[in-house]
C-alpha positions as CSV (number, residue, x, y, z in Angstrom):
1,X,0.0,0.0,0.0
2,X,1.4,3.4,-1.0
3,X,2.1,5.9,1.8
4,X,-0.6,8.3,0.5
5,X,-3.2,5.6,0.5
6,X,-2.2,4.4,4.0
7,X,-2.5,7.9,5.3
8,X,-5.9,8.4,3.7
9,X,-7.2,5.0,5.0
10,X,-5.8,5.9,8.5
11,X,-7.5,9.3,8.4
12,X,-10.8,7.7,7.4
13,X,-10.6,5.1,10.2
14,X,-9.7,7.8,12.7
15,X,-12.7,9.8,11.6
16,X,-15.0,6.8,11.8
17,X,-13.7,6.1,15.3
18,X,-14.3,9.7,16.4
19,X,-17.8,9.7,15.1
20,X,-18.5,6.4,16.8
21,X,-17.1,7.7,20.1
22,X,-19.1,10.9,20.0
23,X,-22.2,9.1,19.0
24,X,-21.8,6.5,21.8
25,X,-21.4,9.3,24.3
26,X,-24.4,11.2,22.9
27,X,-26.6,8.1,22.9
28,X,-25.5,7.2,26.4
29,X,-26.4,10.7,27.7
30,X,-29.7,10.7,25.9
31,X,-30.5,7.2,27.2
32,X,-30.1,8.4,30.8
33,X,-32.6,11.2,30.5
34,X,-35.9,10.7,32.2
35,X,-38.7,9.1,30.2
36,X,-36.4,8.4,27.2
37,X,-35.9,4.7,26.4
38,X,-33.8,4.3,23.2
39,X,-33.0,0.6,23.5
40,X,-34.8,-1.9,25.8
41,X,-33.2,-4.3,28.2
42,X,-29.8,-5.8,27.2
43,X,-29.5,-3.6,24.2
44,X,-29.0,-0.5,26.4
45,X,-25.3,-1.3,26.6
46,X,-24.7,-0.9,22.9
47,X,-23.9,2.8,23.0
48,X,-21.2,2.2,25.7
49,X,-19.7,-0.5,23.5
50,X,-19.7,2.1,20.7
51,X,-17.4,4.3,22.7
52,X,-14.8,1.5,23.1
53,X,-15.1,0.2,19.6
54,X,-14.7,3.8,18.3
55,X,-11.5,4.1,20.4
56,X,-10.2,0.8,18.9
57,X,-11.0,1.9,15.4
58,X,-9.3,5.3,16.1
59,X,-6.1,3.5,17.3
60,X,-6.1,1.2,14.3
61,X,-6.4,4.2,12.0
62,X,-3.6,5.9,13.8
63,X,-1.4,2.9,13.4
64,X,-2.1,2.5,9.7
65,X,-1.7,6.2,9.0
66,X,1.6,6.5,10.9
67,X,0.4,8.7,13.7
68,X,0.9,6.1,16.5
69,X,4.2,7.6,17.8
70,X,4.3,10.3,20.5
71,X,6.1,13.4,19.3
72,X,9.3,14.6,21.1
73,X,7.8,18.0,21.5
74,X,5.9,17.1,24.7
75,X,7.7,18.4,27.8
76,X,6.9,15.4,29.9
77,X,8.6,13.0,27.5
78,X,11.7,15.1,27.2
79,X,12.1,15.6,30.9
80,X,10.9,12.4,32.5
81,X,13.7,10.0,33.5
82,X,11.8,7.5,35.7
83,X,12.0,4.5,33.3
84,X,15.6,5.0,32.6
85,X,16.6,4.8,36.2
86,X,14.7,1.6,36.8
87,X,16.1,-0.4,34.0
88,X,19.7,1.0,34.2
89,X,19.5,2.7,30.8
90,X,20.5,6.3,30.7
91,X,19.4,8.3,27.6
92,X,20.7,11.6,26.4
93,X,18.4,14.6,27.1
94,X,17.8,16.8,24.2
């Protein structure tokens, strides 16, 4: 798969995951309102599953699109040294 197609597929999956998560949160909130029954019985847990499935689709899209790495621009990553002390590995600070 060419890089451009991989990035496009990753962006589409990330968008679908975002829509699924927002829809799941919205349906969960609407389902908890008084006198509003969207899904009866055991089907009431489907919107909550949509949140987690949306997060999974988001992560798959990020992996395919090449956005799964954390950038070095975050302060905490640059300045945290806890893991290096535990395993005996010292890395060079930038």
